[in-house]
C-alpha positions in Angstrom: -49.8 12.6 -2.8 -49.4 9.5 -5.2 -47.2 6.5 -4.5 -45.6 5.2 -7.4 -45.1 0.9 -7.2 -41.3 -0.1 -8.2 -40.9 -2.8 -10.7 -39.6 -6.0 -9.4 -35.4 -5.9 -10.8 -34.8 -8.7 -13.0 -34.1 -11.9 -12.2 -30.5 -12.3 -11.0 -28.2 -13.3 -14.2 -26.0 -15.6 -12.0 -28.2 -17.1 -9.0 -28.3 -14.4 -5.9 -25.7 -16.2 -3.0 -22.4 -16.3 -5.0 -18.9 -17.8 -3.2 -16.1 -16.3 -4.2 -14.1 -20.2 -4.6 -11.4 -20.6 -3.5 -8.1 -22.4 -5.4 -7.8 -25.4 -3.9 -3.5 -26.8 -4.8 -2.3 -29.7 -3.8 0.2 -29.8 -0.8 3.1 -29.2 -3.7 1.4 -26.5 -5.2 -0.2 -27.4 -8.4 -4.0 -26.7 -9.1 -6.2 -29.3 -7.4 -9.1 -29.9 -9.5 -10.5 -33.2 -7.9 -10.4 -30.5 -4.9 -11.9 -28.1 -6.2 -14.6 -30.9 -8.0 -14.9 -31.4 -3.9 -15.4 -27.9 -2.6 -17.8 -26.7 -5.4 -19.9 -29.8 -4.9 -20.3 -28.4 -1.5 -20.8 -25.3 -1.7 -23.9 -25.9 -4.1 -25.2 -28.7 -1.9 -24.9 -25.8 1.3 -27.1 -23.1 -0.5 -24.1 -21.4 -3.2 -26.5 -20.7 -5.7 -23.5 -19.9 -8.1 -20.2 -19.6 -7.8 -17.2 -17.1 -9.0 -14.0 -19.2 -9.8 -10.7 -17.2 -10.2 -11.6 -14.2 -8.5 -9.5 -12.2 -6.0 -9.5 -14.8 -3.4 -9.6 -17.7 -6.1 -5.7 -15.6 -6.5 -6.1 -15.0 -10.4 -2.8 -13.4 -10.4 -0.4 -16.2 -10.0 -3.1 -18.8 -11.5 -2.0 -19.3 -15.6 -4.5 -18.9 -18.3 -5.1 -22.5 -19.0 -4.8 -23.4 -15.3 -8.2 -21.3 -15.3 -9.8 -23.3 -18.0 -8.7 -26.5 -15.9 -10.0 -24.7 -13.5 -13.7 -23.4 -14.8 -14.1 -27.2 -16.7 -13.1 -29.1 -13.3 -16.1 -27.3 -11.9 -18.5 -27.3 -14.3 -17.6 -30.9 -14.4 -18.6 -31.2 -10.9 -22.2 -29.3 -10.5 -23.6 -29.9 -13.7 -24.8 -27.9 -16.3 -27.4 -25.7 -14.2 -25.5 -23.9 -11.3 -24.0 -20.7 -12.6 -19.9 -19.8 -13.3 -18.6 -16.4 -13.8 -14.7 -16.3 -14.4 -12.6 -14.5 -12.8 -10.8 -12.5 -16.8 -10.0 -9.6 -15.8 -6.3 -7.7 -16.4 -4.6 -4.5 -16.7 -3.8 -5.5 -20.3 -7.3 -5.4 -22.2 -6.6 -7.8 -25.6 -6.0 -10.7 -22.7 -8.9 -10.2 -20.7 -10.4 -10.4 -24.0 -8.3 -13.7 -24.8 -8.9 -14.7 -21.0 -12.8 -13.7 -21.4 -13.1 -16.2 -25.0 -11.6 -18.7 -23.5 -13.7 -19.3 -20.3 -16.8 -19.1 -22.2 -14.9 -21.9 -24.0 -14.6 -23.6 -21.0 -18.0 -23.6 -19.5 -18.4 -20.5 -17.6 -21.8 -18.5 -17.9 -20.0 -15.1 -17.6 -16.9 -13.2 -16.9 -16.0 -11.6 -13.8 -13.7 -8.0 -15.6 -12.0 -5.9 -12.8 -11.3 -2.4 -13.4 -7.3 -2.2 -15.6 -5.4 -2.1 -12.2 -1.8 0.0 -11.3 -1.9 1.9 -14.7 -5.2 3.6 -13.5 -6.4 4.3 -16.2 -9.1 7.6 -16.9 -12.9 7.1 -16.8 -12.8 7.0 -20.7 -10.3 5.0 -21.1 -11.7 2.4 -18.0 -15.5 3.1 -20.2 -13.8 1.6 -23.6 -11.7 -1.2 -21.9 -14.8 -2.7 -20.7 -16.7 -2.2 -23.8 -14.4 -4.0 -26.0 -13.8 -7.2 -23.4 -17.5 -6.7 -23.4 -18.2 -6.2 -27.7 -16.0 -10.2 -28.1 -17.4 -12.1 -25.2 -20.0 -14.2 -26.1 -21.1 -14.8 -22.3 -22.5 -11.8 -20.3 -20.2 -9.9 -18.4 -19.6 -8.8 -14.8 -18.0 -5.6 -13.4 -15.8 -5.8 -10.3 -15.4 -2.0 -9.1 -12.5 -2.7 -6.4 -11.0 0.8 -5.9 -8.8 -0.2 -3.2 -6.9 -3.1 -4.8 -6.9 -1.4 -8.5 -6.6 2.2 -8.0 -9.1 3.0 -10.2 -13.3 2.5 -9.1 -15.3 2.6 -12.0 -17.2 5.9 -11.2 -21.2 6.2 -11.2 -21.7 8.0 -14.4 -19.4 5.2 -15.9 -21.4 2.5 -14.8 -24.4 4.2 -15.5 -23.5 4.2 -19.5 -21.5 0.7 -19.2 -25.6 -0.5 -18.5 -26.8 0.2 -21.8 -24.0 -2.8 -23.3 -26.3 -6.1 -23.4 -24.1 -7.7 -22.0 -23.1 -5.6 -19.6 -26.0 -7.3 -16.9 -24.3 -6.8 -13.5 -21.9 -5.9 -10.6 -19.8 -7.0 -7.9 -19.5 -4.1 -6.1 -16.4 -3.7 -2.9 -16.8 0.0 -4.0 -17.4 1.6 -0.5 -19.3 4.5 -1.6 -23.1 3.5 -0.2 -24.4 6.7 -2.5 -22.9 5.9 -5.7 -24.4 2.5 -5.8 -27.8 3.5 -5.1 -27.2 6.4 -7.5 -26.9 3.3 -10.3 -29.6 1.2 -8.9 -32.1 3.9 -9.5 -31.2 4.6 -13.1 -30.0 0.7 -14.3 -31.8 -2.7 -14.0 -27.9 -4.0 -13.3 -28.0 -6.7 -10.5 -25.6 -5.9 -8.1 -23.8 -7.9 -5.8 -21.8 -7.6 -2.4 -18.3 -8.3 -2.7 -18.2 -6.8 0.6 -19.3 -10.0 3.1 -19.9 -6.6 6.0 -22.5 -5.1 3.3 -24.9 -8.2 2.3 -28.1 -7.5 3.9 -27.3 -3.5 3.7 -27.3 -3.8 -0.6 -29.9 -5.9 -0.3 -32.0 -3.7 1.7 -31.6 -1.3 -1.5 -32.2 -3.3 -4.1 -29.4 -5.3 -4.6 -29.2 -9.0 -6.2 -27.4 -11.3 -3.8 -23.6 -11.6 -2.5 -20.5 -13.2 -4.0 -19.0 -13.5 -0.2 -16.2 -14.7 0.3 -16.7 -16.1 4.2 -19.0 -18.6 2.2 -16.4 -20.7 1.6 -16.1 -21.6 5.3 -19.8 -20.9 6.2 -22.1 -21.0 2.7 -25.3 -22.0 4.5 -24.7 -19.3 7.5 -24.6 -16.5 4.6 -27.7 -18.1 2.1 -29.9 -17.6 5.4 -29.3 -14.3 5.2 -31.3 -13.5 2.2 -33.1 -16.3 2.8 -34.6 -14.2 5.9 -34.8 -10.9 4.4 -36.1 -12.3 1.2 -39.0 -14.1 3.3 -40.2 -10.4 4.3 -38.1 -11.8 8.1 -35.8 -8.5 8.2 -35.7 -9.1 11.8 -34.2 -12.1 11.5 -32.1 -11.6 8.4 -30.4 -8.4 10.2 -29.6 -10.7 13.2 -28.2 -13.9 11.1 -25.4 -10.5 9.6 -25.0 -9.5 13.1 -23.8 -13.3 14.4 -21.3 -13.4 10.9 -20.2 -9.9 11.5 -16.7 -11.5 14.3 -15.8 -14.3 11.7 -16.0 -11.9 9.5 -14.1 -9.5 10.9 -12.0 -12.2 11.6 -11.3 -13.3 8.3 -12.0 -10.0 6.5 -10.7 -7.2 8.3 -7.0 -8.0 9.2 -3.9 -7.2 6.9 -3.7 -10.8 5.5 -6.0 -11.1 2.6 -9.2 -13.0 2.5 -7.7 -16.0 0.7 -5.1 -16.8 3.4 -7.2 -16.2 6.4 -9.7 -18.2 4.1 -7.8 -21.2 3.2 -6.3 -21.6 6.9 -10.2 -22.3 8.1 -11.1 -24.5 5.3 -7.6 -26.6 5.7 -8.0 -27.3 9.3 -12.1 -28.4 8.4 -10.6 -30.8 6.4 -12.1 -29.1 2.7 -10.0 -28.7 0.1 -8.1 -25.7 0.3 -4.2 -26.0 0.5 -1.5 -23.3 0.2 -1.1 -19.9 -1.1 0.8 -19.1 -3.6 3.4 -16.3 -2.9 3.7 -13.6 -2.8 0.9 -14.8 -0.2 1.9 -16.6 2.8 -0.1 -19.0 4.9 -1.6 -17.8 7.9 0.2 -18.3 11.3 -0.8 -20.4 14.0 -2.2 -17.4 16.7 -4.2 -16.1 13.4 -5.8 -20.0 12.4 -6.8 -20.5 16.2 -8.8 -17.5 16.2 -10.4 -18.3 13.1 -11.6 -21.2 14.5 -12.8 -20.0 17.4 -15.2 -17.5 16.0 -16.0 -20.4 13.3 -16.9 -22.2 15.9 -18.9 -19.4 17.9 -20.6 -19.1 15.3 -21.5 -23.0 14.6 -22.7 -22.9 18.3 -25.2 -20.2 18.4 -29.1 -21.0 18.2 
């Protein structure tokens, strides 16, 4: 019996440990570019080698096109030219998505995050056509965002495999909760897969994913980075230990009726990092929720 040697997957196009960064707002609810600069510098210093702006966690549905461009420019100014920035540009309107993709590249983004069109729930041929039109128009590489729990439509594995043939479609943020489907795409393409669910960071890395786009990294960037660093160093036991240590905080931040944006900002505000309020229709976390978040955060920091 022969043993096939698998070739290594390509170099990560946007880094390995990406934070799905919140969008800081002032107390009055305006965009806080200075806060964004401070937070971005902190996240990079603590182990994030890439940042995703204006994603779900970044409250993209409630920021204007101008605010999105201003945010990219501010963060680029803060972290310099070498830290990859991926900008969320996905909307339910293909034409608007193309406009945002072009604007993101002009503002300094290295890539764009494009979510499946939501609400209208297009069939797979229309989903494929949407992504191809955006990729054709974009001047920077594209990361597909598969999150059917929010959009109502997933990117089916066969669709993903076909889309991988486009030279500008290079990566996937995977929130599909379809581990088998993900493996099918990994086995047949060179797409760089990023775990978009914090509980899946290690599991997806173990089957060939590139890294993560992490929400909890807003609060504990060095801890998230340590999971992948341990795995990549060959210490799988340590990587498992570190992933499991994150579980209580991940559960408190992500497995609640509140969106991760709300829990993240509640925690950052109490840790005196830039955050500010959430925009309506979201509402801030209550006192009891914030206390639970802080308790899990402090327990994680106290662990050896």
